[in-house]
Structures are given as C-alpha cells and as structure tokens.
C-alpha positions as CSV (number, residue, x, y, z in Angstrom):
1,M,-41.1,19.2,45.0
2,S,-38.4,21.7,45.8
3,A,-38.3,24.9,44.8
4,E,-35.0,24.2,43.0
5,D,-37.1,20.9,41.3
6,N,-39.8,23.4,40.0
7,K,-37.0,25.7,38.2
8,A,-35.6,22.5,36.8
9,L,-39.1,21.4,35.2
10,L,-39.0,24.8,33.8
11,R,-35.5,24.8,32.7
12,A,-36.8,21.6,30.9
13,Y,-39.9,22.8,29.4
14,F,-38.4,26.2,27.8
15,Q,-35.3,23.7,26.4
16,D,-37.9,21.6,24.7
17,V,-39.7,24.5,23.2
18,S,-36.4,25.9,21.9
19,D,-35.3,22.5,20.7
20,G,-38.6,22.1,18.4
21,R,-39.5,19.2,21.1
22,T,-43.1,20.2,21.6
23,A,-44.7,17.1,22.3
24,D,-41.8,17.0,25.4
25,A,-42.6,20.3,26.3
26,W,-46.6,19.7,26.4
27,D,-45.8,16.3,28.6
28,K,-44.4,18.7,31.0
29,L,-48.4,20.1,31.7
30,A,-50.5,18.5,34.1
31,E,-53.7,17.2,32.3
32,D,-55.8,19.6,33.6
33,A,-53.7,22.9,33.2
34,L,-54.8,26.3,32.8
35,W,-53.1,28.9,30.8
36,T,-54.4,32.3,31.1
37,V,-53.4,35.5,29.5
38,P,-54.8,38.7,31.1
39,G,-56.1,41.7,28.7
40,H,-58.4,41.9,25.8
41,S,-56.0,41.4,23.1
42,P,-57.2,38.6,20.6
43,L,-55.0,36.1,22.4
44,A,-56.3,36.8,26.0
45,G,-58.3,34.4,27.3
46,T,-57.6,30.9,29.5
47,Y,-56.7,27.9,27.7
48,T,-56.7,23.9,28.2
49,K,-53.3,21.8,27.5
50,D,-54.2,21.0,24.8
51,E,-55.9,24.4,23.3
52,L,-52.8,25.9,24.1
53,A,-50.9,23.4,22.3
54,A,-52.8,23.9,19.3
55,L,-52.4,27.9,19.7
56,T,-48.5,27.7,20.0
57,E,-47.9,25.3,17.2
58,R,-50.8,27.1,14.4
59,T,-49.9,30.7,15.3
60,I,-46.6,31.2,17.0
61,L,-44.4,28.5,15.6
62,A,-46.4,27.9,12.4
63,R,-45.0,31.4,11.6
64,L,-41.3,31.7,12.5
65,K,-39.3,29.7,9.9
66,D,-36.7,27.9,12.5
67,G,-38.9,27.9,15.6
68,M,-38.4,29.9,18.5
69,T,-35.1,30.4,20.9
70,I,-36.1,30.8,24.5
71,T,-33.7,32.4,26.7
72,V,-34.2,32.4,30.4
73,K,-33.6,35.9,32.1
74,G,-34.1,34.9,35.9
75,M,-35.9,32.7,38.1
76,V,-37.6,33.2,41.3
77,A,-39.2,30.3,43.2
78,E,-40.8,29.8,46.3
79,G,-43.3,26.8,47.6
80,D,-45.1,25.5,43.8
81,K,-44.9,28.9,42.7
82,V,-41.9,30.1,39.8
83,A,-41.9,33.4,38.4
84,V,-39.7,33.2,34.9
85,E,-38.7,36.0,32.9
86,F,-37.4,35.3,29.6
87,E,-37.2,36.2,25.9
88,S,-38.0,34.5,22.8
89,R,-36.7,35.2,19.7
90,G,-37.5,33.6,15.9
91,E,-37.9,34.7,12.5
92,R,-40.6,35.0,9.8
93,E,-40.2,33.5,6.1
94,D,-39.8,37.4,5.2
95,G,-37.4,38.4,7.5
96,K,-39.6,40.3,10.4
97,V,-38.4,39.2,13.7
98,Y,-40.6,38.0,16.8
99,A,-38.5,39.5,19.8
100,M,-40.7,39.2,23.0
101,P,-39.7,40.0,26.3
102,Y,-42.5,37.6,28.8
103,H,-43.0,37.2,32.7
104,F,-44.5,33.7,33.2
105,L,-46.1,32.9,36.6
106,F,-46.2,29.2,37.4
107,T,-47.9,26.8,40.1
108,V,-46.6,23.4,39.6
109,K,-48.1,20.2,40.8
110,D,-47.3,16.8,41.7
111,G,-44.7,17.6,39.4
112,K,-46.6,19.0,36.3
113,L,-46.8,22.7,35.2
114,W,-50.5,23.2,36.4
115,R,-51.4,26.8,36.1
116,C,-50.0,29.7,34.2
117,V,-50.2,33.4,33.9
118,E,-48.4,35.2,30.6
119,Y,-47.6,38.3,30.6
120,L,-46.2,39.8,27.3
121,D,-46.4,42.7,24.7
122,T,-49.7,41.8,22.7
123,H,-49.0,44.5,20.3
124,H,-45.9,42.9,19.1
125,Y,-47.7,39.5,19.2
126,V,-50.2,41.2,16.9
127,D,-48.2,43.0,14.6
128,V,-45.5,39.9,14.1
129,I,-47.7,36.6,14.3
130,L,-51.5,37.7,13.4
131,N,-50.5,39.9,10.7
C-alpha cells in the first residue's frame, strides 16, 4: 500500500471509532496486531487486538455517555509508518469531559494496522476514565 493508502486506512479507522462502529474499527487491525502504551501508568503495557478492543470498550467508551469524537489534526506517512496527531472528546454522565490530545505511530502491514505506539496524557486518562 502507498503512504496515501495507509493514511486513508487511518482516517477510516478513526471515523469508525467516532461513529461508534467499533467492530468495523477492530476489523482494520491485523489479527496479530500489538498496541503499546509506554510509561508507568495503569494504562501502560502492550495489548493484543482483542485486549485493546475489550479495554477500549469497557473503560473509555463505557464511561462516555455518547461515545468519543475524534478530530485528526495531522498525519505524516512514509513507507509503512503513519504518525497521527489527533484529539478525542467525550462527556461522562456527570458532565466531566474527556478531552485528550494523542500522538500515535502506526505500522501498516498487508493493508491492516499491525503495530501502534500510543502517546497520551495518562494523568488525564486516570482522572476522567478511571476515577
């Protein structure tokens, strides 16, 4: 796939998440995909496709009353790598807002999202999602 094809795959993935079509989003991940959150927070670790889907749906999305809207700010692609800067926004039932800036580095393989390293404000994640 070209760099532009890889960027289009990422745009479609983020649109699926924004629109609440999580099954379609997970279908864009390779079966052997690995998702890594570096650091020492409760979220840090490496997740398989199934672990990522379960974590996302039972923590972040379960806490937000109307899901999460993702706004892509920019993408840079070269070869099989795509760097994405974006923001997500959602609101809990109690009115607390989850407004998270992210930077993800993806590796695409055979037309699927194969590897991801996710950088985020882990303090905000703990404050709004885990508390």
